[in-house]
N, C-alpha and C positions, 0 to 999 in steps of 0.2 A: 669608153666609159668616162663621163665628165664629172662624176661625183655629185651631181645635183639631186638625184633621187634620195640618197641617204642623208643629205643635208636637210632638205625640206620636209621629208616624210616624218621624222620624229617630232618636228615642231608642230605639224598639223595634228599628230596623234596625241601629243602630251599637253599642249597649251589649251586650256579651256577658253570659252567665250569670255573676253575681258569685261563685257558689260554685265553688271549685276542685275538681278531681276527688277523689272520696273524702271530701269535706268537710274536707280538710286546709287550715288557714289558710296564706296565702302569706306569703313574706318581705316586708319593706318594699320599696317600689317600686324603689329604687336597687340592690337586691341582684340578682345574676344570676338569670335565670329570668323568663319573661313573666308579667305580671299581666293581660294581655288576650290574647284569642285572635287570633294573626296570621292574616291573610288568605292562604289557600293554595289548595287545589284549587277551592273555590267562591268564590274572591276576586273574580272578574269579576262574578258574579251579585250579590254583596254591594255592590260598588261601584256597580253599575247601580241597585240598589234605593235606595242612599244618595243618589245623584244625582237619582233620580226624586223622592224625597220633598223634597229641597231645591228642586227646580224647581217643585213644586206651588204655593207662594205666588206665584211670578212668573206662573204661568199664571192664577191667580185674579185677580191685579192686572190682567193684560192683559184678561181678560174684563170686569172692572168698567169699565175705561177704554173699551174698544171698544163695550160695550153699557151705556150709562149707566143703562138701565132696571133693570139688575141691581145697580147700585151704590146700595143703599138707604141712607137717611139715618137715623142714630140718634145723637141728641145728648143725652147724659146726663152732666152734669158730675161728679156724685158717683162714678159708675163709673170715669170717666176718672182722677180723682184717685187712687182706690184702686188701679187697675191700674198707673198710672205710678209712684206712690209705692212700691208693693210691689216692682216691678221694680228701682227704684233701691235699695231696701233690700237686696234679694238681691245686687245688684252691690257695695254697700258691704261686706257680710259677706264676699263672695268676695275683695274687695280687701284686707280686713283679714287673712284667712287666708293668702292668697298673699304678702302683705307680711311676715307673721310668718315664713313659710317662707324668704322672701328674706333676712331678717335672720339667721335661723338658719344658712343655708348661705352667706351673703355672695355671693349669686348675682345678677348684673345682669339676666339675662333674667326671672327671677321678679319682680324689682322692677318692670321695665317692664310685665309682664303685670298686676301689681297696679295700676299707674298707669293702664292702659287701663280697668280696672274703676272706678277712682275718678273718672276724668275723665267717663266716660259717666254714672256715677251722679250726679255733681254737676250736670251740665247737665240730666239727665233729672229730677232733683228740682226744679230751677228751673222746668222746663216744667210739672211738676205744680202747683207753687205759683202759677204764672201762669195757671192755668185760670180762665176768666171766672167770676166769682162767688165766687172765693176771696180774692184780694188786689186784684183789679181787675175792673171790670164789663165791660170790652171787651178783645178780643185785643190783646196787646202783643208787641213783639219777643221778650220772654222766653218767650212762649207759642209763637210761630210759628217762631222761629229758634234757640232754645237747643239743641234736640235735634240738628238737622243740624250746628251748629257743634261740639257735643260729640262727635258721631260723626266729624267730620273730624279733630279733634285726636286722638281715640282711634285713628283709622286710622293717623295718622303714628306714634304711639307703638307700635301693634301691629306695623307694618312694621319699626320699629327693634328690637323685641323678637325678631323672627324671625331677625334676622341673627346668625350665629355669631361673637360678638366674640372678639378675641384676649385672652389673659390680661391683658395690659397695659391694653387698652381697657376690659375688664370692671372691672378694679381702679379705673380713673379714674372710671367711672360710679358704682361703689359708694361712692367717697369723696364724690361730689356728691349722694348719696341724700337727705340731710336737706333740702337746698334744693329738689330736684325733687319731694319728697313733698308740698310745700305748693302746687305748681303748679296742680292742679285747682281748689283753693278760691280761689286768686288770680284765675284766669281767670273763674271763675263770679262772683266778687265784682265784677270789673271789668265783665263783661257785664251784670250786674244793674244796676250804677250807670249804665251807658250806656243801658240800656233805660228806666230811670226818668227819665233826662235827656231822653228823646225826641229822640235825635240823628237827623238826616236819613238818615244811612247805614243805620241800623237800620230806619227807616221804609220805606226802599226794599225791604227784605226782606219787610216785611209787605204792602206795596202791590203789589209786582211779584214774586211767588213763581215766576211762569212765565217770567221773563226768561232768555234764553239763558245769561248768565253764571252765574246762580243754578243752573240745571240742570246746566251743565258742572261747576261746583264741587262741588255736593252729589250730583248724579245720575250723574256719570261719575268724577270724581277720587276721591271718598271710597270708592265701591264698588271701584274699581281697586286702591286701597291695601289694603283688607281682603282682596281676592282674592289679591293678591300675598303678603300675610302668610300666608294660609291655604296657599298653594302651598309656601312655605318650610317651614311647619310640617309639611306632608305629607312632605317629605323627612326631617324629624326622625322623624316617625311610622314611616316605613319602616325606619329604623334601630332604633327602640325602640317597638314596637307596644304602647302603653299606652292605657287608656280615657280618662284625663284629657287626654292629648295629642289624641286624636281629638275629644274634646268641645270643646277650645279651637279647633281649626281649623274645626270645624263651626259654632261660635259666630261666628267671624269671617265665615264665608259668610253666616250669617243676618243679621249686622249690615250686610253689604254689600247684601243684599236690602232690609233696612229703610231704608237710605239711598235706594235707588231709589224705594221706596214713598212716602217723605216728599215727594219732588219731584213725583211724578205723582199722588199721592192727592188726593182732594177732602175738604176739612175736614168732619168729622163724618159722612162717608160711610164705607161699608164699606172702600173703598180706603184711607181715612185710618186706620181702625182696624187695618188690616193691619200697618203698621209697628210699632204698639204691641205687637201680639201677637208679631211676629218678634223684637223686642228682649226681650220676656219669655221667649220660647223660648230665645234665645241664652244668657241667664244661668241660666235654670232647667236647661238641659241640662248646663252645667258643674256646677251645684250638685248635680244628681242623680248625675252620675258620681262626684263627690267623696264623696257620701253612700254610694254603692254600695261604693266602695273603703274607706271608713271602717268600714262594717259588716263587710266581709270581714277587715280587718286589726285592727280594734278600737283604732286609734290614728290621730291626725291628724298625727303627726310626719312622715310621708313622703308625704302625700297628693299634693303637687304636685312631688315630686322629679323625676319623669319629664320635666317641662317644662323643667328647668334646662339650663344650657349643658353641652356635652360635657365640658368640664374638670371641672365640678362633679360630674357623674355618674361620671366616672372616679375622682374623689377619694372619692366615696361608696362605689363598689365596692371601692376599696382599704380603706376603713374597715371595710366589712362582711367583706371577706376577712380582715382583721386580727382582727375579732371571731371569725370562724370558726376561725382559727388558735388564738386564745386558748382556745376551747372544746376544740379537739383536744388542745392541750397539757394542759389540765386533766383531760380524760378519760384521757390517757396517764399523767399523774402519779398519778391515782387507781388505775389498774390496777397501777402499780408500788408502791402503798402509801404514797405521799407526796404532797406538793403541797397546795394550798389546797382546801377543800371546793368542790364544784361550785356550790353555792348562792351562795357569795360571788362567784364569777366571774360568774354570771348576773345578780346584783344590780348589779355594776359595769357590765356591758354594758347593762342596762336603763337605768341612769342616763346612760350615754354616748350611747346611740342613741335614747332615748325610744321604746322598743318595749314591746309588751304581753306578758303572760304567754303568750298563744297564740304570738306570734312568737318568744319565747324558747324555747318548746317545739319549734317548727320548727327553730330554730337549733341546739338540742341534738341533734335527730334528724339534721340536716344534718352537724353535727360528727361524730357517731357514724358516719354513712355515709362521710364523708370519711376518718376515721381507719381504718375498716375497708378502704376502697379502697386507702389507702396501705400498710396492712399487707399486703394481698394482693399489691400491686405489688412490695413488697419481697421477699415470699416467692417470687413468680414469678421475680423477678430472680435469687434464689439458686438456684431450680430450673434456670434457664438456665445459671448458672455450673456447676452439677453436670453438665449436658449437655456443656458445653465441656470439662470435665475428662475426660469419656469419650473425647474425640477425641485426647488427648495420650498418647503412649507413656510410661508411668511404671511404677515398681515398684508392685506391688499394695498394699503397706502405705502407701506415700506417697500413692497415689491415694485410698485409702479414708480416710486422715486428712483429705485435702482435702474429700472428699464429706461427711464427718462435720462438719467445720468449717462448710461452707456450710449444712448442714441446721440446725445449732445457731444460726447467724446468722438463718436464716429464722424460727425459733421461739425468739426471744430469751428469752421468759418461761418456757420449758419446758426439760425435760431430754431430751436426745436422745443415743443411743448406737448404735454398730454392734457386732454380734457376728457372728463368722464360724465356719463349720463347719470344724474342722481335726481330721483323723484321727477323724472320726465324732463329735467332741464340739464343743459350742458354747464359744467362747472370746471374751471381749470384746476390742475393738480397743485399749482402754486400761483403766486400773484405776478410772476414774471410774464405770463401770457398776455399779449396785447389785446385790448378789448375794443378793437375797431369794429365799426358796423359791418364793413365788408368781410372782415375776418370771421365775425360771429355768423354772418349769413352763409359763408362757405362751410363752416363747421356744421351748422344745422342742415344744410343741403347734403353734406356727406353722410350724416346720420340718417336722414330721410331716404336717400337713394341707395345707401350702403355701397357707395363707390367713390373713387377719388375725385375731388373737385379741385380744379386748377384755376388760379387767377389769370386774367387776360395776358399779363406779361410773363406768365409761366414761372414766376419767382415765389409764389405762395401756394402751398399745397395743403389740402385737408384730406387725410386718409382715414377711413373709418376703422374702428376696432370691432370686428364682428365676432360675437360670441353666441353660438347656437342660433344662427340665422338672424340675430338681432344686433344692431349697432349699440355697443356698450360705451363707446367713447370715440375720440378723434385724436390722431397724431397730426399735429400742425408743424409745418416746416416752412421757414421763410429765408430767402437768400437775397442779400442786398447787392451782390455783385452781378446779378443777372439771372436768367431762367435756369431751372434745373435741367441737366442733360437727361437723356432717356435712361442711361445707366444709373444715374442717381435716383431717378423716379422708381426704377425697378428695385433698387436696394432699399429705399424708404418703404416701399410696399412690403418688402420682406420684414423690415423692422416692425411695421404695423401688424403684420401677421403674427410675428413672434410675441409682440406685446399683447395681442388678443389671446394667444395661447396661454401666456403667463397669467393674464387676468382671469381667464376661465379656470385654469388650474388652481389659482389662489382661492377663487370662490368655491370651487368644487371641494378642495381640501377642507375649507372652512365649514362647508355644509356637512361633509362626511364626518369631520372631526366633532362638530357639535351634535350630530345625530347619533353616531355610533359609539362615541366614547362614553356616553351615558349608559350604555349597555355592557360595558366592560371596563376593567381597570385601565387607567391611562398608561400604566407601565406595560400592560399587555398590548394595548393599541400601538404604542410607540414601537415596541419590539416587532410587531407584525409589519408595520410600515417599513421599518429598517430591513427586515428579513421576512418577506412573505412566505418563505418555505416553512416557517415555524407554524403556519396555520394548518399543516398536515396533521392527520390523525397519528396518535402515538406520542411518545415522550422519551424522557431520559431520567435516570436515577440521580437525585441530587440530595444534598444535605440541606434541610429546610427547617423552619419553625412554623407550626400551624397554630393559628389563633381561632377559636370558635367561641362566639358569644351568643347566649340564648336568654330570653326574658323569663324571669321567674314569676309565676302566677299569671301567665298570659291567657291560659284557657279560661280561668274564672273571669278575667277582665273581658274577654271576648263574649262570654255569656251575658254579661251585664250591660254591654254597650252595642249600639247599632254598628253594622259593618263599616259604614263610612267613618264612624268615629274610630274604629279599630285601625283602619287604613291610615287615617290622619295621625294617630298615635305612632304607628310604625314608621311612617315617613318622617315624622318629626325627630324621633330618636335615631333613626338611621342617618338622618342629615347631620346629627351630632357625631355619630360614630365614624362614618366614612372619611371625613376630612382628617380626623385624628390618625386613622390608619394610613392614609396617603401621605401625610406629613412625615410619618415615621418611615416611609419608603416601602410600605406593604402593598400587596396586591389583593384587592377584594375579588374573590373568585366566585362567590355565589351568595344569594339570599334564599333561604328556605323558610317560608312562614315568618316566624319571629326570630329566626336564627341567621347569623351572618358568619361567614367563614373567610378568613384572610390568610395570606401566605407571605412569608418573609424568606428571602434568599432565592427566589425564583419569580418571574423569568430572569430578573437581573440578579447576578451573583452578589451576595453581601456577606463579608466575613463575620460581621457582628449581628447576624439576623436574630439570634436569641435575645440580645439586649434590645434591639428595635421592637421586637414583638412584646416583650415584657413591659417596656415603657408605654407602648400603644395601649396595652390592656389596662394599665393603671390610669392613663390619661382619659381613655374613653369612659371609664367608670366615673371619673371626676366630671367629665363633660356633660353626662346625662343626669348626674345626681340632682342638680338644682331644679331642672325641669320636671323630672320624675317625682321628686319629693313634693314639689309645689302643687301639682295637679293630681297626685295620687296614682301615678302610673307605675307599672312594674319596673324593676331594675334588672340589669343584666348579671348573669353569672358567666364567668369567662374561664376557659381552659386553654393553657398554652403548653405545647409539647414540641421538642426538638428531636430530629432524627432523619434517617433516609426515607425518601418517598419517590414514587414514580410521578414525575411532573410532566404534564403535556395536555394534549387535546383529547377529550373523551366524547364519544357520540357517534354520529354518522356523517356521511358526506354532505347531507342536506342541512344538518345542524350539529353544532358541537359546543363544548364548553371547556375552558381552561381550568384545571384543578390539580390536586395532589392526592394520590391514592396509596394506601399502605397502612401498616401498623401504627406509624407515627400519627396519621390522621385519626385513626380509630381511637388511639389512646387520648388524643386531644379532646375528642368528644366525651370520653369517659370522665376525664378531669373536669370538663365543663359541667358534667352532671353533679360533681361533688361541690361545686362552688355555689354558695348562697348568694342572695341579692347583694350586689355591690362588691363581691369577692372575686379574686383572681387565684386560680390554682394552677401550679406549674408542675411539669414532670421532672424526674430525677436528672436527666441530662440537661434540661434547660437550667435548672438550679445550679448544676455544676459549671455551666458556661458563664452564668452570671457571677458566680464566685462571691467574693466579699462585698460586692456592690449590693447584693440582694439582702433584704431583711425578710426572713422566712421563718415559718414554723411548720414542723412536720405534721402531716395528716395521717390518718389510717391508710395503710397501703391499699391499693385498688386491685381487686381481682379482675383479671383480663382473660377473656376466652382464648384458649390456645396456649396459655402460659401456666406453668405448674405453680409458680410462686406469685403472690400479689406484687404489684408494682408500686414503688414509693411515690408519694405525692406530697406537695408542699404548698402552704398558703403564702402567697406573696403579699407582704404588707407594704413595702416601699423599696425604692432604689436609692442608693447613696451616690452622690456625685452626678 
């Protein structure tokens, strides 16, 4: 067994294709976005293959030990020196590279990983120099024990590196970095001196390699520490699936297997050569992964950033986000015609982050994509705002001014105008719209054809606002920097569609408002628009004040005049009454012949509804007095009463009316019957709520059906204050 299968197999199974999709170079490893293919749908199969390849060396070792006949002997000192020295050299180079990254990032974990490489390289180099026939003729402790001791020290450091240190702990370790960096060479020097001194303790390691204590120390503890470190790195890898992280944890597993092979292998037998090959594979695997990443990115600046502590990775991501923001700002400034040249920005970023031209090119493309994404998000936000405007009842001009403002905000670098069809002619919403002949022609053509018209250079668009299959206006957009892209045209079409909806809604609301508000109180109409569920049949009990006004002498007037004269009289007087009621906050609920009924305290709650109703009653008498006295028309008698009533919609599904029903309404009608022309009669509770404000005089109590005692009534003369 030459060890090649277990070395190459894990590499083939674990390292993904280094080429990114489409040949695009990846950003540095700390930047957002994966640099390795995460395990997903076929993750279980990949893990199984990975574990199988790592288990093959142990199966081979077991076979050699169980069947000594297969454990062939091959003692070649020159090959041994070359293999071990080469492996130590690779470990030294890795230690230097990772150490440089640790200094650049001030990262404690990277420093400890570099220390693992340096420790194992130092002891492995001592093992190579102690090969019989190089510095000594016979095996010495430096030859038999240097590697297991180096692996044990390395395992302790590896486990320490896998721990996620707190910022304070990491800072303390970084401060001690100069002293810890010389630790491998101090240990190796001390061990070499002890080996040369032929100490009995070290002799025991040479003479009793199969002792239980030796096997427990190097065959159990050392592998356990490496496996524990690999398990912790696996947790990191699950959060950040990167090739270098995978190679580090795989290398720790291979070093654990090498520790087992050292204890149970037979010198110069294949079982003994196994641990040499495993150590070579461990460091070669990391070197290969770093080389793959270097070829992909073209820079060694961020090769090992993925191994760093979470805090370092977070800082790096913030730095790269800052770089991306700088690129976005530079691109935006260039579009506005100002700012520093983009080349100066990229040079500064290259110096700051040690990135290559390929990575800068990716950064530029990422910045452009991010700028475009933000631009689209801003425009879509403005489009949503236009949609919101369409849901609010406003005057047409005010609404379209807002729509035009939102559209201009969305296309900040462009000119945007609205033109409306008025009396068959196109008229701009404001004077800023350019009145060029070609522009007017395109607008007129867009109205006639009801489709978008584009200028020959693609930089001037006329998009029709279609309302009920007719063009009601045009959205004009002009760009001085060049033609509109397809995405911009599509978005402007959406703006034109939303503007048309807003215009249609404004006109529809205006028509409905003008048509139907005249059939009901504005308070009721507004309440129904805000809450359409209130249109349902039924109601609620509320404390209200009912005002009923009826013309005295109407019958005799109607007998003496033609019907059209009677209607003209009613409309004239009601035109005086209704505004008075509305100004007081009342709701006119019905007209019955010459009688009008108004409600205060519903549908809108009013704590002072009695005062409002009393003031409206006096004011309406004053409002109609001049007209009625001048032409000899009848005057109103008014009754006002306060109390509970059932307030709601009465009628059928096909037709209904808003009113108040109950004793309060009935008593208001009786009080109205007691009022003479120009008088206002109020009930007991109304008078009580008016209190000292009211100037009243008592009337004869009113007999009411269903009540055993007559109900008090008061003539309201005036209100104080």
